[in-house]
C-alpha positions in Angstrom: 0.0 0.0 0.0 1.4 3.4 -1.0 1.7 6.4 1.2 -1.1 8.0 -0.8 -3.4 5.0 -0.2 -2.7 5.1 3.5 -3.6 8.8 3.6 -6.7 8.2 1.6 -7.9 5.5 4.0 -7.4 7.9 6.9 -9.2 10.9 5.3 -11.9 9.4 3.1 -15.1 7.6 4.1 -17.1 5.6 1.5 -20.4 4.8 3.2 -22.3 3.4 0.2 -20.2 2.2 -2.7 -21.7 3.0 -6.1 -19.4 1.4 -8.6 -21.4 2.4 -11.7 -21.9 6.0 -10.7 -20.2 8.3 -13.2 -19.3 11.0 -10.7 -18.3 11.1 -7.0 -19.5 13.8 -4.6 -16.9 14.6 -1.9 -18.4 16.1 1.2 -16.5 18.4 3.7 -18.0 18.8 7.2 -18.6 22.0 9.2 -16.6 23.1 12.2 -16.8 20.4 14.8 -18.5 18.1 12.3 -17.5 14.6 11.0 -17.9 12.5 8.0 -21.0 10.8 9.4 -23.0 14.0 9.0 -23.3 13.0 5.3 -24.6 9.4 5.8 -28.2 10.2 4.7 -26.9 12.1 1.7 -24.9 9.1 0.7 -27.9 6.8 1.0 -30.2 9.1 -1.0 -27.8 9.9 -3.9 -26.7 6.3 -4.5 -26.5 4.6 -7.0 -26.4 7.6 -9.4 -23.8 9.5 -7.4 -21.1 7.9 -5.2 -20.7 10.0 -2.0 -17.3 10.3 -0.3 -17.0 12.1 3.0 -13.9 13.7 4.4 -13.0 12.9 8.0 -10.8 15.5 9.6 -8.4 14.4 12.3 -9.3 14.7 16.0 -12.8 13.2 15.9 -14.5 9.8 16.0 -12.1 7.1 14.8 -9.4 9.8 14.3 -9.8 11.3 17.8 -6.2 10.5 18.9 -4.5 12.0 15.9 -2.9 15.5 15.9 -5.4 18.3 15.1 -5.0 20.6 12.1 -5.7 24.3 12.8 -5.5 25.8 9.3 -7.6 25.6 6.2 -4.5 25.1 4.1 -3.4 22.1 6.2 -6.8 20.5 5.9 -7.1 21.2 2.2 -3.6 19.9 1.3 -4.1 16.6 3.1 -7.6 16.1 1.8 -6.6 16.9 -1.8 -3.7 14.3 -1.6 -6.1 11.7 -0.2 -8.5 12.2 -3.1 -6.0 11.5 -5.8 -6.8 7.7 -5.8 -10.4 8.5 -6.3 -9.9 10.9 -9.3 -10.5 8.2 -11.9 -14.1 9.5 -12.0 -15.3 13.1 -12.1 -15.1 14.7 -8.6 -17.7 17.1 -7.4 -17.2 18.8 -4.1 -19.7 19.8 -1.4 -18.8 21.7 1.7 -20.9 23.1 4.5 -19.8 26.1 6.6 -16.1 25.7 7.2 -16.3 22.8 4.8 -17.1 25.2 2.0 -13.8 27.0 2.3 -11.9 23.7 2.6 -13.7 22.3 -0.5 -12.9 25.5 -2.4 -9.2 25.3 -1.6 -9.2 21.6 -2.4 -10.8 22.4 -5.8 -7.9 24.8 -6.5 -5.3 22.2 -5.5 -6.9 19.4 -7.5 -7.0 21.7 -10.6 -3.2 22.2 -10.1 -2.8 18.5 -10.1 -4.7 18.0 -13.4 -7.9 16.8 -11.7 -10.2 19.9 -11.8 -13.5 19.2 -10.2 -16.6 18.9 -12.3 -18.7 21.0 -9.8 -18.5 22.8 -6.5 -21.4 23.2 -4.0 -20.8 25.7 -1.3 -23.2 25.8 1.6 -23.7 28.0 4.7 -20.6 30.1 4.2 -19.7 33.5 2.8 -17.5 33.6 -0.3 -13.7 33.2 0.3 -13.0 36.7 -0.8 -15.4 38.2 1.8 -13.3 38.8 5.0 -15.0 39.2 8.4 -13.9 38.8 11.9 -14.7 35.3 13.1 -15.6 34.1 16.6 -12.2 33.7 18.3 -11.1 30.2 18.8 -9.7 31.2 22.2 -13.0 32.3 23.7 -14.1 30.5 26.9 -15.8 27.2 26.7 -19.2 28.6 27.7 -19.2 31.2 24.9 -18.1 28.7 22.3 -20.8 26.2 23.3 -23.5 28.8 23.4 -22.6 29.8 19.9 -22.8 26.2 18.7 -26.2 25.8 20.3 -27.5 29.0 18.7 -26.6 27.7 15.2 -28.5 24.4 15.6 -27.3 21.3 13.8 -26.5 19.5 17.1 -29.1 17.7 19.2 -29.5 19.7 22.5 -29.0 16.5 24.5 -25.4 16.4 23.2 -24.6 19.5 25.2 -25.9 17.9 28.4 -23.3 15.1 28.2 -20.3 16.8 29.8 -17.9 14.0 28.9 -18.9 14.1 25.3 -18.5 17.8 25.2 -15.0 17.6 26.8 -13.9 15.1 24.2 -15.3 17.2 21.3 -14.0 20.6 22.4 -10.4 20.3 21.1 -11.6 19.4 17.6 -14.2 22.2 17.6 -11.5 24.7 18.7 -9.1 23.5 16.0 -11.8 24.0 13.3 -12.7 27.5 14.6 -9.0 28.4 14.6 -8.8 27.2 10.9 -11.8 29.4 10.0 -10.5 32.4 12.1 -7.0 32.4 10.4 -8.2 31.7 6.8 -7.1 34.4 4.3 -8.2 34.2 0.7 -5.3 34.2 -1.8 -6.3 35.7 -5.1 -6.0 33.5 -8.2 -7.8 32.4 -11.3 -11.5 31.5 -10.8 -12.5 27.9 -11.0 -13.8 26.7 -14.4 -16.5 24.4 -13.1 -20.2 25.2 -12.3 -20.6 26.6 -8.8 -23.8 26.3 -6.7 -24.2 28.3 -3.5 -26.8 27.1 -1.1 -27.9 29.1 1.9 -30.6 29.3 4.6 -32.7 32.5 4.3 -32.3 33.1 8.1 -28.7 32.1 8.4 -27.0 34.7 10.7 -23.6 33.8 9.3 -24.3 34.5 5.6 -25.9 37.6 4.2 -27.4 37.7 0.7 -24.4 39.8 -0.4 -22.0 37.2 1.1 -23.8 34.4 -0.9 -23.8 36.2 -4.2 -20.1 37.0 -3.9 -19.3 33.3 -4.6 -20.1 34.2 -8.3 -16.7 35.7 -8.7 -15.0 32.4 -7.9 -16.0 30.6 -11.1 -15.9 31.4 -14.8 -18.6 28.9 -15.4 -22.3 28.8 -14.5 -23.2 30.1 -11.0 -26.4 29.2 -9.2 -27.7 30.6 -5.9 -30.3 28.5 -4.0 -31.9 30.0 -0.9 -34.0 27.7 1.3 -36.0 28.2 4.4 -34.0 27.8 7.6 -31.0 28.9 9.5 -27.3 27.9 9.4 -28.2 24.2 9.4 -31.1 24.6 6.9 -29.8 21.5 5.1 -31.0 19.1 7.8 -34.5 20.5 7.6 -34.3 20.8 3.8 -32.6 17.5 3.1 -34.9 16.6 0.2 -34.5 20.0 -1.5 -30.7 19.8 -1.1 -30.6 16.3 -2.5 -32.7 17.3 -5.4 -30.5 20.3 -6.2 -27.4 18.1 -6.2 -29.0 15.4 -8.3 -30.2 17.9 -10.9 -26.8 19.6 -11.2 -24.8 16.4 -11.4 -27.1 14.7 -14.0 -25.2 14.0 -17.2 -21.7 14.5 -15.8 -19.4 11.7 -16.8 -16.0 10.2 -16.0 -13.0 12.4 -17.0 -11.5 11.7 -20.4 
């Protein structure tokens, strides 16, 4: 097994193999999230689209591994891990922090000759829009209150003190990555880009969402759905339909 294969096994989860699917959708979780967030999406898109989910270090089965506190570090490792999967077209989907990681992975894959066939950005302002983030060094109570206010995590999770203690280091690492991210100007992507957002998301204004348009020279689509930052859990069917429609007809790379 090569070093790339080992890295791929660490970073990539394949919940529902779809060997005849012409395209793979690679999913990148939000801050504090894990690959299992995309289990339902994998089930609903198969067999027409094979879903791969990225597992960042420091959580679930990777909880004992060193944390990565930069978007660049996450993107470089994820892009390298995806190379063995690039025999088919790769589409990328990221939510919140995952949108920025997915965008940077798209740029890295393009540089390696495996430009993605589509990018889906969800719940995050465009890379070129700079704004002060919640500091990763805020006290635990402030950080947990912020997470609770955004939704996406069952309230009972926050009542399990041991679970919260185990999760906090990974959450802080992800917030540090978001906090320190700085967009580096470069050529726009050449693949279609779809931006999905919740109409009541406090983290993304309409202007923030539209600004993703400048990051591709191809078709741009903006989809606004009811809900807040984690609109996609409530609007799962609509999100699945949007992905299916936009990936229809895409084929393996020549």
